[in-house]
KEDOPA-698333 format. One record per residue: y, z, x of N, C-alpha, C, O in turn; residue number from 1. Coordinates in Angstrom, 2 decimals. Layout:
BEGIN
{{Y; Z; X}; {Y; Z; X}; {Y; Z; X}; {Y; Z; X}; NUM}
...
//
This chain:
BEGIN
{{-3.10; -13.63; 47.53}; {-4.23; -12.92; 47.85}; {-4.37; -12.79; 49.26}; {-4.33; -13.84; 49.91}; 1}
{{-4.52; -11.65; 49.92}; {-4.74; -11.44; 51.30}; {-6.07; -10.70; 51.62}; {-6.59; -9.98; 50.76}; 2}
{{-6.53; -10.84; 52.66}; {-7.81; -9.91; 52.92}; {-8.22; -10.06; 54.46}; {-7.84; -10.92; 55.25}; 3}
{{-9.00; -9.10; 54.66}; {-9.65; -9.02; 56.00}; {-11.19; -8.74; 55.84}; {-11.62; -7.77; 55.23}; 4}
{{-11.92; -9.61; 56.43}; {-13.31; -9.34; 56.37}; {-13.92; -9.50; 57.83}; {-13.65; -10.42; 58.60}; 5}
{{-14.80; -8.43; 58.07}; {-15.37; -8.42; 59.31}; {-16.88; -8.16; 59.14}; {-17.23; -7.17; 58.51}; 6}
{{-17.77; -8.99; 59.65}; {-19.19; -9.02; 59.51}; {-19.76; -8.73; 60.92}; {-19.36; -9.36; 61.90}; 7}
{{-20.69; -7.79; 61.01}; {-21.43; -7.60; 62.21}; {-22.86; -7.20; 61.82}; {-23.09; -6.68; 60.72}; 8}
{{-23.78; -7.43; 62.68}; {-25.16; -7.19; 62.29}; {-25.42; -5.86; 61.76}; {-26.33; -5.72; 60.94}; 9}
{{-24.63; -4.77; 62.18}; {-25.11; -3.43; 61.80}; {-24.07; -2.83; 60.82}; {-24.21; -1.67; 60.42}; 10}
{{-23.09; -3.55; 60.46}; {-21.93; -2.96; 59.51}; {-21.15; -4.13; 58.91}; {-21.15; -5.24; 59.44}; 11}
{{-20.50; -3.85; 57.81}; {-19.61; -4.61; 57.15}; {-18.41; -4.01; 56.83}; {-18.52; -2.87; 56.37}; 12}
{{-17.21; -4.48; 56.96}; {-15.99; -3.99; 56.62}; {-15.19; -5.08; 55.88}; {-15.11; -6.23; 56.31}; 13}
{{-14.61; -4.66; 54.77}; {-13.95; -5.61; 53.83}; {-12.76; -4.89; 53.26}; {-12.87; -3.79; 52.72}; 14}
{{-11.65; -5.52; 53.38}; {-10.37; -5.13; 52.66}; {-9.76; -6.32; 52.03}; {-9.39; -7.27; 52.72}; 15}
{{-9.63; -6.30; 50.73}; {-9.04; -7.39; 50.02}; {-7.99; -6.90; 49.03}; {-8.26; -6.02; 48.21}; 16}
{{-6.85; -7.46; 49.12}; {-5.73; -7.28; 48.25}; {-5.70; -8.48; 47.36}; {-5.47; -9.58; 47.85}; 17}
{{-5.93; -8.35; 46.03}; {-6.03; -9.37; 45.07}; {-4.94; -9.20; 44.04}; {-4.67; -8.14; 43.47}; 18}
{{-4.34; -10.39; 43.84}; {-3.35; -10.54; 42.78}; {-3.94; -10.63; 41.40}; {-5.07; -11.12; 41.33}; 19}
{{-3.37; -10.25; 40.32}; {-3.93; -10.49; 38.94}; {-4.14; -11.83; 38.71}; {-3.26; -12.63; 39.05}; 20}
{{-5.27; -12.26; 38.11}; {-5.70; -13.74; 37.55}; {-6.34; -14.32; 38.87}; {-6.56; -15.53; 38.87}; 21}
{{-6.64; -13.61; 39.94}; {-7.33; -14.25; 41.06}; {-8.70; -14.70; 40.57}; {-9.34; -14.00; 39.79}; 22}
{{-9.13; -15.86; 41.04}; {-10.44; -16.31; 40.63}; {-11.54; -15.83; 41.65}; {-11.25; -15.40; 42.77}; 23}
{{-12.80; -15.93; 41.20}; {-13.92; -15.73; 42.10}; {-14.08; -16.69; 43.20}; {-14.53; -16.37; 44.30}; 24}
{{-13.71; -17.89; 42.87}; {-13.65; -18.90; 44.05}; {-12.76; -18.65; 45.03}; {-13.02; -18.95; 46.20}; 25}
{{-11.41; -17.99; 44.60}; {-10.52; -17.69; 45.68}; {-10.89; -16.47; 46.44}; {-10.40; -16.31; 47.55}; 26}
{{-11.68; -15.61; 45.94}; {-12.03; -14.43; 46.60}; {-13.24; -14.76; 47.61}; {-13.28; -14.33; 48.77}; 27}
{{-14.31; -15.65; 46.97}; {-15.27; -16.08; 47.91}; {-14.79; -16.96; 49.03}; {-15.36; -16.95; 50.12}; 28}
{{-13.76; -17.69; 48.77}; {-13.09; -18.51; 49.68}; {-12.64; -17.81; 50.91}; {-12.83; -18.20; 52.07}; 29}
{{-11.98; -16.65; 50.51}; {-11.41; -15.58; 51.48}; {-12.55; -15.06; 52.34}; {-12.40; -14.91; 53.55}; 30}
{{-13.65; -14.79; 51.76}; {-14.79; -14.18; 52.33}; {-15.47; -15.24; 53.29}; {-16.11; -14.80; 54.25}; 31}
{{-15.38; -16.55; 53.11}; {-15.91; -17.46; 53.92}; {-14.97; -17.90; 55.12}; {-15.42; -18.41; 56.15}; 32}
{{-13.73; -17.67; 54.92}; {-12.95; -18.07; 56.11}; {-13.27; -17.46; 57.43}; {-13.27; -16.25; 57.65}; 33}
{{-13.53; -18.41; 58.31}; {-13.75; -18.10; 59.63}; {-15.14; -17.49; 59.95}; {-15.34; -16.99; 61.05}; 34}
{{-16.14; -17.52; 58.94}; {-17.41; -17.02; 59.11}; {-18.40; -18.19; 59.61}; {-18.44; -19.26; 59.00}; 35}
{{-19.06; -17.97; 60.55}; {-20.10; -18.93; 61.07}; {-21.41; -18.00; 61.13}; {-21.66; -17.22; 62.05}; 36}
{{-22.17; -18.19; 60.03}; {-23.53; -17.38; 60.00}; {-24.52; -18.46; 59.92}; {-24.53; -19.39; 59.12}; 37}
{{-25.46; -18.19; 60.95}; {-26.49; -19.14; 61.15}; {-27.93; -18.60; 60.54}; {-28.84; -19.29; 60.07}; 38}
{{-27.89; -17.28; 60.69}; {-29.16; -16.52; 60.26}; {-29.41; -16.71; 58.65}; {-28.54; -16.27; 57.91}; 39}
{{-30.44; -17.29; 58.15}; {-30.61; -17.37; 56.72}; {-30.68; -16.14; 55.96}; {-30.26; -16.06; 54.80}; 40}
{{-31.20; -15.14; 56.62}; {-31.21; -13.69; 55.87}; {-29.87; -13.23; 55.75}; {-29.54; -12.71; 54.69}; 41}
{{-29.00; -13.34; 56.72}; {-27.54; -12.91; 56.73}; {-26.82; -13.69; 55.80}; {-25.97; -13.12; 55.11}; 42}
{{-27.04; -15.06; 55.65}; {-26.29; -15.84; 54.68}; {-26.69; -15.41; 53.24}; {-25.85; -15.42; 52.34}; 43}
{{-27.93; -15.06; 53.04}; {-28.41; -14.60; 51.66}; {-27.63; -13.34; 51.36}; {-26.97; -13.17; 50.33}; 44}
{{-27.76; -12.44; 52.37}; {-27.09; -11.15; 52.14}; {-25.51; -11.36; 51.83}; {-24.98; -10.77; 50.89}; 45}
{{-24.83; -12.18; 52.60}; {-23.47; -12.43; 52.34}; {-23.33; -12.93; 50.86}; {-22.48; -12.48; 50.09}; 46}
{{-24.27; -13.93; 50.51}; {-23.96; -14.54; 49.19}; {-24.04; -13.35; 47.99}; {-23.28; -13.32; 47.01}; 47}
{{-25.04; -12.46; 48.25}; {-25.12; -11.28; 47.28}; {-23.99; -10.47; 47.26}; {-23.51; -10.10; 46.19}; 48}
{{-23.46; -10.09; 48.53}; {-22.27; -9.32; 48.64}; {-21.06; -9.90; 48.05}; {-20.24; -9.18; 47.48}; 49}
{{-20.89; -11.35; 48.18}; {-19.86; -12.00; 47.52}; {-19.84; -11.83; 46.06}; {-18.82; -11.46; 45.48}; 50}
{{-20.99; -12.12; 45.44}; {-21.10; -11.95; 44.02}; {-20.81; -10.43; 43.62}; {-20.05; -10.21; 42.68}; 51}
{{-21.35; -9.48; 44.26}; {-21.11; -8.18; 43.98}; {-19.51; -7.71; 43.91}; {-18.97; -7.00; 43.06}; 52}
{{-18.95; -8.31; 45.02}; {-17.42; -8.09; 45.07}; {-16.73; -8.69; 44.03}; {-15.74; -8.14; 43.55}; 53}
{{-17.17; -9.85; 43.60}; {-16.53; -10.59; 42.61}; {-16.55; -9.76; 41.34}; {-15.54; -9.53; 40.67}; 54}
{{-17.81; -9.33; 41.04}; {-18.04; -8.46; 39.87}; {-17.07; -7.26; 39.83}; {-16.40; -6.99; 38.83}; 55}
{{-17.03; -6.58; 40.91}; {-16.18; -5.38; 41.02}; {-14.71; -5.65; 40.88}; {-13.99; -5.00; 40.12}; 56}
{{-14.27; -6.68; 41.70}; {-12.86; -6.90; 41.69}; {-12.37; -7.51; 40.34}; {-11.30; -7.15; 39.85}; 57}
{{-13.15; -8.40; 39.77}; {-12.57; -8.99; 38.62}; {-12.94; -8.34; 37.39}; {-12.47; -8.78; 36.34}; 58}
{{-13.77; -7.27; 37.39}; {-14.11; -6.48; 36.12}; {-12.89; -5.99; 35.44}; {-11.91; -5.69; 36.12}; 59}
{{-12.87; -5.90; 34.16}; {-11.68; -5.34; 33.41}; {-11.58; -3.87; 33.75}; {-12.59; -3.29; 34.15}; 60}
{{-10.42; -3.23; 33.60}; {-10.18; -1.91; 33.88}; {-10.75; -1.19; 32.55}; {-10.34; -1.49; 31.43}; 61}
{{-11.65; -0.29; 32.78}; {-12.35; 0.32; 31.59}; {-12.48; 1.84; 31.91}; {-12.48; 2.27; 33.06}; 62}
{{-12.59; 2.58; 30.84}; {-12.89; 4.00; 30.86}; {-14.13; 4.11; 30.02}; {-14.04; 3.79; 28.84}; 63}
{{-15.33; 4.54; 30.51}; {-16.58; 4.65; 29.61}; {-16.66; 3.39; 28.76}; {-16.95; 3.55; 27.57}; 64}
{{-16.46; 2.16; 29.19}; {-16.59; 1.06; 28.38}; {-15.50; 0.73; 27.36}; {-15.53; -0.30; 26.69}; 65}
{{-14.45; 1.71; 27.28}; {-13.34; 1.55; 26.43}; {-12.06; 1.19; 27.28}; {-11.85; 1.64; 28.41}; 66}
{{-11.27; 0.36; 26.65}; {-9.92; 0.12; 27.33}; {-8.93; 0.95; 26.41}; {-9.16; 1.32; 25.26}; 67}
{{-7.87; 1.16; 27.10}; {-6.86; 2.05; 26.41}; {-5.38; 1.62; 26.68}; {-5.08; 1.01; 27.71}; 68}
{{-4.47; 1.95; 25.73}; {-3.12; 1.86; 25.97}; {-2.38; 3.07; 25.63}; {-2.65; 3.77; 24.65}; 69}
{{-1.35; 3.33; 26.52}; {-0.45; 4.52; 26.27}; {0.69; 4.12; 25.49}; {1.29; 3.08; 25.75}; 70}
{{1.08; 4.98; 24.42}; {2.26; 4.82; 23.64}; {2.98; 6.08; 23.66}; {2.97; 6.79; 22.65}; 71}
{{3.59; 6.45; 24.70}; {4.30; 7.84; 24.75}; {3.28; 8.97; 24.85}; {2.44; 8.97; 25.75}; 72}
{{3.35; 9.92; 23.94}; {2.22; 11.03; 23.78}; {0.91; 10.56; 23.25}; {-0.08; 11.29; 23.28}; 73}
{{0.90; 9.32; 22.77}; {-0.38; 8.76; 22.06}; {-1.14; 7.90; 22.94}; {-0.60; 6.93; 23.47}; 74}
{{-2.37; 8.19; 23.13}; {-3.28; 7.16; 23.80}; {-4.22; 6.55; 22.70}; {-4.80; 7.27; 21.88}; 75}
{{-4.32; 5.15; 22.73}; {-5.27; 4.41; 21.97}; {-6.37; 3.90; 22.75}; {-6.14; 3.13; 23.68}; 76}
{{-7.48; 4.26; 22.47}; {-8.71; 3.70; 23.00}; {-9.37; 2.65; 22.16}; {-9.56; 2.85; 20.96}; 77}
{{-9.71; 1.57; 22.73}; {-10.37; 0.46; 21.96}; {-11.28; -0.34; 22.60}; {-11.18; -0.68; 23.78}; 78}
{{-12.32; -0.71; 21.73}; {-13.30; -1.61; 22.44}; {-13.96; -2.53; 21.27}; {-13.86; -2.20; 20.08}; 79}
{{-14.56; -3.57; 21.63}; {-15.25; -4.33; 20.61}; {-16.60; -4.90; 21.29}; {-16.60; -5.46; 22.38}; 80}
{{-17.62; -4.71; 20.60}; {-18.86; -5.38; 21.17}; {-19.65; -6.02; 20.12}; {-19.39; -5.76; 18.94}; 81}
{{-20.55; -6.81; 20.40}; {-21.55; -7.54; 19.42}; {-22.17; -6.43; 18.72}; {-22.45; -5.43; 19.39}; 82}
{{-22.42; -6.45; 17.47}; {-23.09; -5.42; 16.79}; {-24.60; -5.17; 17.02}; {-25.16; -4.11; 16.77}; 83}
{{-25.25; -6.40; 17.59}; {-26.58; -6.17; 18.12}; {-26.87; -5.34; 19.18}; {-28.02; -5.04; 19.49}; 84}
{{-25.73; -4.90; 19.85}; {-25.84; -3.99; 21.00}; {-25.83; -2.37; 20.45}; {-26.07; -1.42; 21.20}; 85}
{{-25.55; -2.28; 19.22}; {-25.65; -0.88; 18.66}; {-27.17; -0.55; 18.29}; {-27.84; -1.39; 17.70}; 86}
{{-27.66; 0.59; 18.61}; {-28.94; 0.89; 18.21}; {-29.05; 0.91; 16.74}; {-28.06; 1.29; 16.11}; 87}
{{-30.10; 0.56; 16.11}; {-30.38; 0.34; 14.76}; {-30.09; 1.66; 14.04}; {-29.43; 1.65; 13.00}; 88}
{{-30.54; 2.73; 14.54}; {-30.39; 4.06; 13.71}; {-28.87; 4.40; 13.57}; {-28.41; 4.83; 12.51}; 89}
{{-28.11; 4.19; 14.66}; {-26.63; 4.34; 14.64}; {-26.07; 3.40; 13.68}; {-25.28; 3.83; 12.84}; 90}
{{-26.39; 2.16; 13.71}; {-25.79; 1.11; 12.69}; {-26.14; 1.66; 11.31}; {-25.25; 1.73; 10.47}; 91}
{{-27.28; 2.03; 11.06}; {-27.59; 2.54; 9.60}; {-26.82; 3.74; 9.24}; {-26.33; 3.77; 8.11}; 92}
{{-26.64; 4.75; 10.06}; {-25.78; 5.95; 9.77}; {-24.44; 5.57; 9.40}; {-23.90; 6.12; 8.43}; 93}
{{-23.79; 4.60; 10.15}; {-22.35; 4.11; 9.99}; {-22.18; 2.95; 9.13}; {-21.06; 2.43; 9.04}; 94}
{{-23.18; 2.48; 8.46}; {-23.09; 1.19; 7.60}; {-22.71; 0.02; 8.30}; {-22.02; -0.82; 7.72}; 95}
{{-23.12; -0.16; 9.61}; {-22.76; -1.36; 10.34}; {-23.85; -2.35; 10.22}; {-25.03; -2.04; 10.36}; 96}
{{-23.40; -3.61; 9.92}; {-24.31; -4.73; 9.86}; {-24.61; -5.28; 11.22}; {-23.68; -5.71; 11.91}; 97}
{{-25.80; -5.30; 11.62}; {-26.25; -5.74; 12.97}; {-26.69; -7.31; 12.97}; {-27.82; -7.60; 12.58}; 98}
{{-25.96; -8.12; 13.32}; {-26.19; -9.54; 13.39}; {-25.63; -10.17; 14.62}; {-24.76; -9.60; 15.28}; 99}
{{-26.15; -11.41; 14.97}; {-25.65; -12.19; 16.10}; {-24.21; -12.55; 15.95}; {-23.52; -12.65; 16.97}; 100}
{{-23.69; -12.77; 14.72}; {-22.34; -13.27; 14.32}; {-21.48; -12.18; 13.93}; {-20.54; -12.44; 13.17}; 101}
{{-21.68; -10.93; 14.35}; {-20.86; -9.73; 14.01}; {-20.53; -8.87; 15.22}; {-21.26; -8.53; 16.15}; 102}
{{-19.15; -8.59; 14.98}; {-18.77; -7.72; 16.20}; {-18.24; -6.39; 15.61}; {-17.69; -6.39; 14.51}; 103}
{{-18.39; -5.31; 16.29}; {-17.80; -4.00; 15.81}; {-16.68; -3.71; 16.65}; {-16.72; -3.95; 17.85}; 104}
{{-15.63; -3.20; 16.08}; {-14.32; -2.86; 16.72}; {-14.28; -1.25; 16.49}; {-14.57; -0.73; 15.42}; 105}
{{-13.92; -0.59; 17.56}; {-13.87; 0.82; 17.58}; {-12.56; 1.17; 18.17}; {-12.20; 0.65; 19.23}; 106}
{{-11.81; 2.05; 17.51}; {-10.50; 2.51; 17.81}; {-10.56; 4.10; 17.75}; {-11.04; 4.70; 16.79}; 107}
{{-10.06; 4.68; 18.83}; {-10.00; 6.26; 18.71}; {-8.71; 6.58; 19.40}; {-8.34; 6.07; 20.45}; 108}
{{-8.03; 7.52; 18.67}; {-6.58; 7.86; 19.02}; {-6.39; 9.35; 19.47}; {-6.82; 10.28; 18.78}; 109}
{{-5.79; 9.53; 20.56}; {-5.52; 10.95; 20.97}; {-3.93; 11.07; 21.02}; {-3.21; 10.17; 21.44}; 110}
{{-3.51; 12.23; 20.56}; {-2.15; 12.72; 20.73}; {-2.07; 13.95; 21.36}; {-2.60; 14.94; 20.86}; 111}
{{-1.37; 13.99; 22.55}; {-1.34; 15.08; 23.42}; {-2.80; 15.59; 23.81}; {-3.07; 16.79; 23.84}; 112}
{{-3.66; 14.68; 24.08}; {-4.99; 14.91; 24.49}; {-5.88; 15.47; 23.37}; {-6.99; 15.91; 23.68}; 113}
{{-5.47; 15.48; 22.10}; {-6.29; 15.92; 21.02}; {-6.59; 14.76; 20.06}; {-5.74; 13.89; 19.88}; 114}
{{-7.79; 14.73; 19.45}; {-8.11; 13.63; 18.48}; {-7.11; 13.51; 17.45}; {-6.68; 14.57; 17.01}; 115}
{{-6.63; 12.40; 16.97}; {-5.60; 12.37; 15.93}; {-6.08; 11.46; 14.82}; {-6.59; 10.35; 15.03}; 116}
{{-5.88; 12.00; 13.60}; {-6.25; 11.22; 12.42}; {-5.16; 10.17; 12.10}; {-3.98; 10.45; 12.28}; 117}
{{-5.55; 8.95; 11.61}; {-4.52; 8.01; 11.34}; {-5.06; 7.06; 10.32}; {-6.25; 7.06; 10.01}; 118}
{{-4.12; 6.19; 9.78}; {-4.46; 5.01; 8.90}; {-4.47; 3.80; 9.79}; {-3.45; 3.45; 10.39}; 119}
{{-5.60; 3.16; 9.87}; {-5.75; 2.13; 10.87}; {-6.11; 0.80; 10.04}; {-7.07; 0.73; 9.28}; 120}
{{-5.28; -0.14; 10.25}; {-5.59; -1.56; 9.42}; {-5.37; -2.59; 10.59}; {-4.84; -2.33; 11.68}; 121}
{{-5.86; -3.77; 10.18}; {-5.62; -4.90; 11.17}; {-6.34; -6.16; 10.73}; {-6.88; -6.31; 9.63}; 122}
{{-6.28; -7.03; 11.69}; {-6.97; -8.40; 11.44}; {-7.32; -8.96; 12.88}; {-6.73; -8.60; 13.90}; 123}
{{-8.34; -9.87; 12.85}; {-8.77; -10.65; 13.93}; {-8.35; -12.15; 13.66}; {-8.35; -12.68; 12.55}; 124}
{{-7.98; -12.73; 14.84}; {-7.82; -14.22; 14.65}; {-8.45; -14.93; 15.87}; {-8.35; -14.49; 17.02}; 125}
{{-9.14; -16.10; 15.52}; {-9.82; -16.85; 16.48}; {-8.97; -17.75; 17.06}; {-7.80; -17.70; 16.68}; 126}
{{-9.32; -18.71; 18.05}; {-8.48; -19.54; 18.65}; {-7.97; -20.73; 17.85}; {-7.05; -21.43; 18.26}; 127}
{{-8.58; -20.93; 16.73}; {-8.07; -22.01; 15.81}; {-7.39; -21.38; 14.60}; {-7.34; -21.94; 13.51}; 128}
{{-6.86; -20.17; 14.86}; {-5.99; -19.44; 13.92}; {-6.69; -19.18; 12.45}; {-6.05; -19.26; 11.40}; 129}
{{-7.96; -18.90; 12.53}; {-8.70; -18.41; 11.35}; {-8.44; -16.76; 11.48}; {-8.55; -16.13; 12.53}; 130}
{{-8.14; -16.29; 10.38}; {-8.08; -14.69; 10.34}; {-9.06; -14.03; 9.57}; {-9.62; -14.61; 8.64}; 131}
{{-9.31; -12.82; 9.89}; {-10.26; -11.98; 9.25}; {-9.78; -10.49; 9.08}; {-9.68; -9.74; 10.05}; 132}
{{-9.51; -10.14; 7.87}; {-8.99; -8.83; 7.73}; {-10.13; -7.75; 8.21}; {-11.33; -7.88; 7.94}; 133}
{{-9.57; -6.69; 8.97}; {-10.51; -5.58; 9.35}; {-10.42; -4.47; 8.48}; {-9.32; -3.94; 8.29}; 134}
{{-11.49; -4.04; 7.90}; {-11.50; -2.81; 7.13}; {-12.17; -1.67; 7.88}; {-13.38; -1.63; 8.11}; 135}
{{-11.20; -0.67; 8.27}; {-11.78; 0.40; 9.24}; {-12.27; 1.62; 8.33}; {-11.69; 1.97; 7.30}; 136}
{{-13.34; 2.17; 8.81}; {-13.92; 3.45; 8.26}; {-13.69; 4.52; 9.17}; {-13.82; 4.29; 10.37}; 137}
{{-13.35; 5.69; 8.75}; {-13.20; 6.84; 9.67}; {-14.30; 7.61; 9.80}; {-14.91; 8.04; 8.81}; 138}
{{-14.68; 7.87; 11.10}; {-15.96; 8.58; 11.55}; {-15.39; 9.93; 12.06}; {-14.50; 9.93; 12.91}; 139}
{{-15.87; 10.99; 11.59}; {-15.47; 12.36; 12.18}; {-16.66; 13.00; 12.83}; {-17.68; 13.16; 12.16}; 140}
{{-16.59; 13.40; 14.11}; {-17.66; 14.27; 14.62}; {-17.15; 15.43; 15.16}; {-15.95; 15.68; 15.04}; 141}
{{-18.00; 16.26; 15.81}; {-17.60; 17.64; 16.22}; {-16.07; 17.62; 16.76}; {-15.19; 18.26; 16.17}; 142}
{{-15.81; 16.82; 17.93}; {-14.48; 16.89; 18.52}; {-13.93; 15.49; 18.56}; {-13.15; 15.20; 19.46}; 143}
{{-14.25; 14.69; 17.75}; {-13.74; 13.30; 17.94}; {-13.45; 12.67; 16.52}; {-14.07; 13.06; 15.53}; 144}
{{-12.56; 11.75; 16.45}; {-12.22; 10.97; 15.36}; {-12.18; 9.58; 15.81}; {-11.53; 9.26; 16.82}; 145}
{{-12.88; 8.68; 15.07}; {-12.82; 7.21; 15.58}; {-12.88; 6.37; 14.26}; {-13.23; 6.83; 13.18}; 146}
{{-12.49; 5.10; 14.46}; {-12.34; 4.16; 13.39}; {-13.12; 2.99; 13.75}; {-12.93; 2.45; 14.84}; 147}
{{-14.02; 2.52; 12.89}; {-14.99; 1.37; 12.98}; {-14.62; 0.26; 12.04}; {-14.26; 0.57; 10.90}; 148}
{{-14.67; -0.94; 12.38}; {-14.52; -2.09; 11.55}; {-15.47; -3.30; 12.05}; {-15.96; -3.28; 13.18}; 149}
{{-15.62; -4.05; 11.40}; {-16.59; -5.32; 11.66}; {-15.84; -6.70; 11.45}; {-15.07; -6.90; 10.51}; 150}
{{-16.14; -7.57; 12.38}; {-15.61; -8.89; 12.22}; {-16.63; -9.93; 12.43}; {-17.56; -9.68; 13.20}; 151}
{{-16.54; -11.15; 11.80}; {-17.39; -12.23; 12.12}; {-16.93; -12.91; 13.31}; {-15.73; -13.16; 13.43}; 152}
{{-17.81; -13.26; 14.26}; {-17.51; -13.94; 15.56}; {-18.51; -14.97; 15.86}; {-19.70; -14.76; 15.63}; 153}
{{-18.10; -16.07; 16.36}; {-18.99; -17.15; 16.71}; {-19.48; -17.00; 18.19}; {-18.95; -16.22; 18.98}; 154}
{{-20.57; -17.83; 18.51}; {-20.90; -17.67; 19.81}; {-19.89; -18.37; 20.89}; {-19.34; -19.45; 20.68}; 155}
{{-19.74; -17.69; 21.95}; {-18.68; -18.00; 22.96}; {-17.42; -18.12; 22.35}; {-16.76; -19.14; 22.56}; 156}
{{-16.94; -17.11; 21.55}; {-15.64; -17.11; 20.92}; {-14.81; -16.05; 21.50}; {-15.31; -15.09; 22.10}; 157}
{{-13.54; -16.20; 21.34}; {-12.49; -15.29; 21.75}; {-11.74; -14.79; 20.50}; {-11.23; -15.64; 19.77}; 158}
{{-11.63; -13.64; 20.23}; {-10.96; -13.06; 19.11}; {-9.71; -12.45; 19.63}; {-9.71; -11.83; 20.69}; 159}
{{-8.58; -12.61; 18.88}; {-7.39; -11.62; 19.11}; {-7.21; -10.69; 18.06}; {-7.22; -11.10; 16.90}; 160}
{{-7.05; -9.42; 18.32}; {-6.92; -8.40; 17.42}; {-5.47; -7.85; 17.37}; {-4.78; -7.58; 18.36}; 161}
{{-5.11; -7.74; 16.11}; {-3.82; -7.05; 15.83}; {-4.02; -5.83; 14.98}; {-4.35; -5.94; 13.80}; 162}
{{-3.82; -4.70; 15.55}; {-4.09; -3.42; 14.88}; {-2.85; -2.54; 14.65}; {-2.09; -2.23; 15.57}; 163}
{{-2.68; -2.14; 13.34}; {-1.58; -1.28; 13.00}; {-2.12; 0.23; 12.89}; {-3.12; 0.46; 12.21}; 164}
{{-1.54; 1.11; 13.46}; {-1.96; 2.46; 13.53}; {-0.76; 3.40; 13.08}; {0.32; 3.49; 13.68}; 165}
{{-1.12; 4.07; 11.95}; {-0.10; 5.06; 11.39}; {-0.68; 6.44; 11.54}; {-1.60; 6.83; 10.81}; 166}
{{-0.10; 7.24; 12.58}; {-0.64; 8.46; 12.81}; {0.12; 9.64; 12.04}; {1.35; 9.64; 11.92}; 167}
{{-0.64; 10.56; 11.56}; {-0.04; 11.57; 10.78}; {0.84; 12.41; 11.75}; {0.45; 12.64; 12.90}; 168}
{{2.02; 12.88; 11.28}; {2.94; 13.53; 12.12}; {3.54; 12.76; 13.21}; {4.04; 13.35; 14.16}; 169}
{{3.52; 11.44; 13.14}; {4.18; 10.58; 14.21}; {5.20; 9.66; 13.50}; {4.96; 9.09; 12.44}; 170}
{{6.27; 9.58; 14.12}; {7.53; 8.86; 13.45}; {7.33; 7.39; 13.14}; {7.67; 6.92; 12.06}; 171}
{{6.80; 6.70; 14.07}; {6.64; 5.26; 13.92}; {5.32; 4.77; 14.09}; {4.54; 5.38; 14.81}; 172}
{{4.96; 3.59; 13.43}; {3.54; 3.01; 13.52}; {3.44; 2.37; 14.90}; {4.42; 1.92; 15.50}; 173}
{{2.11; 2.34; 15.39}; {1.80; 1.79; 16.66}; {1.11; 0.22; 16.39}; {0.23; -0.06; 15.58}; 174}
{{1.69; -0.55; 17.19}; {1.11; -1.93; 17.04}; {0.23; -2.23; 18.23}; {0.78; -2.25; 19.34}; 175}
{{-1.03; -2.45; 18.14}; {-2.00; -2.56; 19.29}; {-2.48; -4.05; 19.30}; {-3.09; -4.50; 18.34}; 176}
{{-2.23; -4.71; 20.24}; {-2.76; -6.27; 20.38}; {-3.80; -6.26; 21.61}; {-3.53; -5.71; 22.68}; 177}
{{-4.89; -6.85; 21.38}; {-5.72; -7.17; 22.51}; {-6.63; -8.31; 22.08}; {-6.69; -8.69; 20.92}; 178}
{{-7.32; -8.83; 23.08}; {-8.26; -9.96; 22.84}; {-9.69; -9.56; 23.50}; {-9.77; -8.76; 24.43}; 179}
{{-10.77; -10.18; 22.91}; {-12.06; -10.01; 23.57}; {-12.87; -11.16; 23.32}; {-12.86; -11.69; 22.21}; 180}
{{-13.60; -11.63; 24.33}; {-14.57; -12.64; 24.29}; {-15.93; -12.27; 24.12}; {-16.40; -11.30; 24.72}; 181}
{{-16.62; -13.02; 23.30}; {-18.16; -12.72; 22.95}; {-18.84; -13.84; 23.48}; {-18.49; -14.99; 23.25}; 182}
{{-19.87; -13.51; 24.24}; {-20.67; -14.56; 25.00}; {-22.13; -14.33; 24.78}; {-22.96; -15.06; 25.31}; 183}
//
């Protein structure tokens, strides 16, 4: 990790090149190197700036809250959130159970930038190798097709997802693997 940080009373310049898996402590350490700030207000501002920079730099790459993977002409968008974050009216319409111990997995597929219908199956596995089969339902809206499933999740748990996607008019199935932490 390398970086350049310049602080002046009327401006701030920051350029940081971060390697994957850099920690917030490494980044804030870089921001502290060579700084001698005596003014309490400037120290407080710098502390806030360091926290914001860590949030921005270490945030996962997302597109509208969804991550995606490219498989040739097929793009698979995926995300998973605690079910309590879904508004009650939306949960009722889609038959989603809202509870502290439930997560919702959302998969959307595009082939050549058009929504694609598919058969989606999969399972989740926690860190002690307990598995849970995922049963996906298809949701069709005006110009979107997406697939929803639910999984049991514990507090402060990480789940690994293995999703098999069989797209109509596509030669081979797609295997999507990702993991998500729930806090």
